[in-house]
N, C-alpha and C positions, 0 to 999 in steps of 0.2 A: 225619653221624655214620653211617654207618652200620651194623642191625643186621641179621640175619636169622636162622629156626632153618634154614631150606634151605643145609643145605650144599654143595650141585653150587653155589648163588647165591654162595653165598662166593667160591670160587674161579675159579670164569663172569668175574663182580666187578671179579675183582682185575684179569684177566690185560684182559678190555677198556683199565681204568685203563690198566696199562697205556702198551694199544697207543693213548690214547688218551694220555700223555703228567701221566695227571690223576696225581702223586704223593700227594695228601690220600688222595685214596678210594682211591689201595694202602695208604699205611700201616694206613689206617680196618681194613682185612678182616688186618693180620698181628696175630700174637700177640705180646709184646712180645719173644717168644726163639723166631727161627727157626732149625731142622735140613736147610741144603740141601744134595742131593746132585749135584750132575751131573755129575759122575766119567767114564761114561758118555761122556757128548761132550767133555767138555774135560783128564780126567786129574785126578787131582791127590786127593779127598781131601774125603771129607764135612766140615760144619765148622758147628757155630751161632753166630748170627751175630745180633746186633740188631738188633732190625725196619729201625733207625735206620738200619744199617752197610746192610742188604740196600739198600734203598731206592737210597744214599745212589748205587752200585755198578752199580743196575741205569740212576741217574741217568748213568753214566759211558759205559752201551753204546746202553738203546735212542735217544734221540734223534739217534745218529750214522746211524742206518739214516734213508732217506727216508718207509719206510713198515710197522710189524706189524701181524702178523695171526692172532692163536693159535685154534685153532680144538678144542671140545671134542669129543667123545663123551660118550655118557648117565652118569652116575657111579654107581659100586656100592660105598651104601656102606656099612660092618663098627660095629659096635660095639666099639669098645677099652676095656680097664680106665683110665676114667680122660678118654676123652672119643671120638673117631672116629676113623674114615681112608677119605676117598674114593677111589677108581679108577677114572682115564679113560685114555679114549685121547687125543692131544693131533695135535695136525700146529701145526708155528708156521713163517709166515713168512715173512722179512728179505727188503727189499726198497732196493737204493742204487743209480739211474737210474746206469748210463754207467759200473756201476766191471768195470775189466778183466776179465776172469777168468767176467763172465756178470752181471746182476745180483740174481741169485734166491737163496739159499740157503733151502734149506729141512730145519723138523729135524721128527721123526718118531718117537712112542714112544709111552709109556704111564706117566702122575703116577701116585706113591702119597701124599697129600697128606693126615698125621694135621692134626684140631684139636681144638681146646680151646675150652669151652666156656667164655662170660664172662659176663660183668652183661650187654652190651650184646648179646651173641649170638656165633654160631663163632665160630673164630677163624684162621688159617692158624700153625699151629704148626711144616708142613713140608712138601718140597718135595722130592721122589725123581723123579730122570727117567729114569724107563729103553728107552735107545736099542732102536729097532727100526733104523734107516737115518738119514744126513743126505744132502743132494741137494744138488747146484749151486755153485755157490763157497764153498767155504769160511772164502775168508784174509774175508766179508765181516764179523766180527765184530770183527777187529783195525784195519779200518776201517774200522768207524765210532765204535772209540772213539775213533780220533784228531781221529772228524771232532765227536764230542759237546759237546765244551762252548761251541763254535764254531758247532753247528748251526741255520737257520731253521725247522727244527720243534721245537728247543727253546727258541726265543723266541716261541712261538705259545701264544696260551689255548688251554686244550681245550674242548670239543666242551659 
């Protein structure tokens, strides 16, 4: 079980685990409920999901890419009533070899991540993406969703 008193390490670990498709490690870094807001990227509304539902959604998308890489800037931590808020820049690259329209979709923005204290350390209670811009093939998420269940990447063990 992952435990950390370093809020930035919790988010970094979550994203590295997601890139590695290590779903147990992803789940271990999340609070039981997580408020997500990707509305600036995908439209729609912010929502609160169980951590298990969020992991299920990511499992239905990320394995469909041949590779993903999430890069963070230096995090700034603010104390808030009941927890902390981590703010950091993010660049996320998503790759599908040979995809029509280009193999890369890049997302560039700023994460706002509330964390709550638990007996096993800090856990992510929310993820909001403030989008700066995206580049490349914006059709790749739909293609990845179609490929996720049958992707050889989904079946390989994580490092």
